[in-house]
C-alpha positions, 0 to 999 in steps of 0.5 A: 500500500502506498501513500496511506495516512495513519487514519487510512491504515486504521480504517483498512485494518478495522474494515478488513477484519469485519466478518463480511463473508459470514454476513454474506452467508447469513443474509443470502441464506434467506430468500428476499425476492422483491415480492417475498414480504416475509423474507424481506422482513427477516433480512431487514431485521438482520440488517437493522441489527448489524447496522445498529453497531454504528452510531446513529439511529436505525429505522425501518420505514414503511414503503410509499404507495406503488401500483401496477397494471394487471393483465385485465387492465386494472390498476392495483396496489403493490405491496413492498417491504420496509426500507432501512435508514440509518442517519449518522452525524446529520449536522456534519459539514460534509455528508455522504449518501450510501445506498444498497438494496436488500431485495433480489430477483429470485422469488421464494419458489425459484429453484436457485436458493442454496450457496455453493463454495467453488474451488476457484475462490467464488461463492455461487448463490442468490444475491451474493453479489447483487447485493448482499456482498455489497451490503457487507462491504458497505457496513465493513467500510463504515466500521472502518471509518468509525474506528479511524474517528472520521467526523463525516456524516452519512445516511444509509438507505437499504431499500426493498424494491430496487430490483423492480424499479424502486417505486416505493423508495424513489421519494426517499432516495431523493429526500436523502440525496439532498445536501450530500457531497457525494454518494456511493451505491453498492451494486457489484463491479465486474469480475475484473473490478471495472465500475459502471460509468455513464448509464442510460435511463429506463422507462416502463409503460403499460398501455391499456387498449379497450375495443369492442367484442364481436363474433369473429365470423358473424359480425366482425366489423362490429368489433374493434380489435384491441389486440390489433390496435396494441400491435399497431402501437407496438410497431409505431413505438418500435419505429422511434428507436435511435442510436440513443434510444432502445425500444422493446415492446415486450408483451401483449396481454389480452385476447380470448377465444378464436371466435371472439374479436378481443376487446382488451389488450395491455401492451408492455413497453420498455424504453432505454434513453441515452439522454434527457432529449430522448425522453422528451422525444419519445414522450411526444411520440407516445402521445402522437401514436396513442392519438392516431391509433385511437382515432384510426381504430376507434378504440380507447387507450390509457397510458400508465407508467413513465421514466423512473430511472433518468439517464446518468451521464458522467458530468464534472462532479461525477468525473472528480468522484471517479478520479478519487476512487481510481486514485484510492484504488491505485494506492491499494495496488488496484487498477480501477477503470469504468465504462458505460453500461446499459443497466440502471440502478438507484445511482440513476436516481441519485445523479438526477438529484445533482449528487455525484455517485459511483454506483458499483462500489460493491464486490467483484462478481458476475452472472447476476440475475441468473442461477450462476450468480457468483461473488469473488470472495477475495474482493470483500476485503479489497472493496471494503478497503477501497470504500473506507479510503474513498470516504475518508478522503471525501471527509478530508475535502479531497473531492 
């Protein structure tokens, strides 16, 4: 290690001594798929107990209201688990936001539930990288900076719904981002340690089309085919694709017997804009498309959804934060690079609040969202040290 202060060495020693691997095993052994409210409650209690070792107040906050559109075109509420919030030294002159999520993409009935130790120094298991390993790294790094006596203030938010868009925690993220010097989010880095840099945004829409039923043989012209109208919309929206906008009409729900003109369809569409201009452009395109199809096919159309994750560019503030992380890594003998990605996370929401964020401060791992998900065990100590030094240097005004 090079160019490390006494405080940095103290923080590293304490952080790397934390029982990170044991915590990952304990937390990953409990299924916490976004819809598994019982599992989420268990993991939330585990995390509250672990993070209560830090100074400050740990709270479990009820989720905000969120909704979805059913295949029947009905708006219904979505239940989410509670979110964990820890506030430490809220009056400090320099404050950070640290975020992570306790939910995974694996529901309670998913076949991928067990942890397997592999001979190559990795652990295969649900959520080990995304992101219970990241939560263990976050906690260890905070234990490290507390041992070093850092005066920095910070808020920790661990939400229960990141994997499905953070709809019940988005307002809380925005609230906690206010006044922060920077933010660190503990999504996994790539296996070689590369960080996610710029990110595109995402928007999900459910477009409900209501037509008119009729007999497909006796009087089809009296009907208004909702499936055909939805398909028309899908094709028109797909035509909006550009180098800065990906469009994916993903599903059409509706229809019924072959001898009935369908009177209901629900089109699901995902957009991935590369910048805010594309959000404006595609928003106008959706409005025109809906109006034209409704008039041409004599159907009623309702549009639900929106762009819940704005694009995350690398602006001047973010570039300085990335440089600080890179330099901290270099002093640890780590080669830290970053590259743009099409994925999204809570880092998008934080950046939209004007706060610089590095959102892949978690473990090195890979194959996330699959049964091959893995965590590189040696990266636990490595990334905890990286986080601790990064936070101490921000506290020292080096950002």
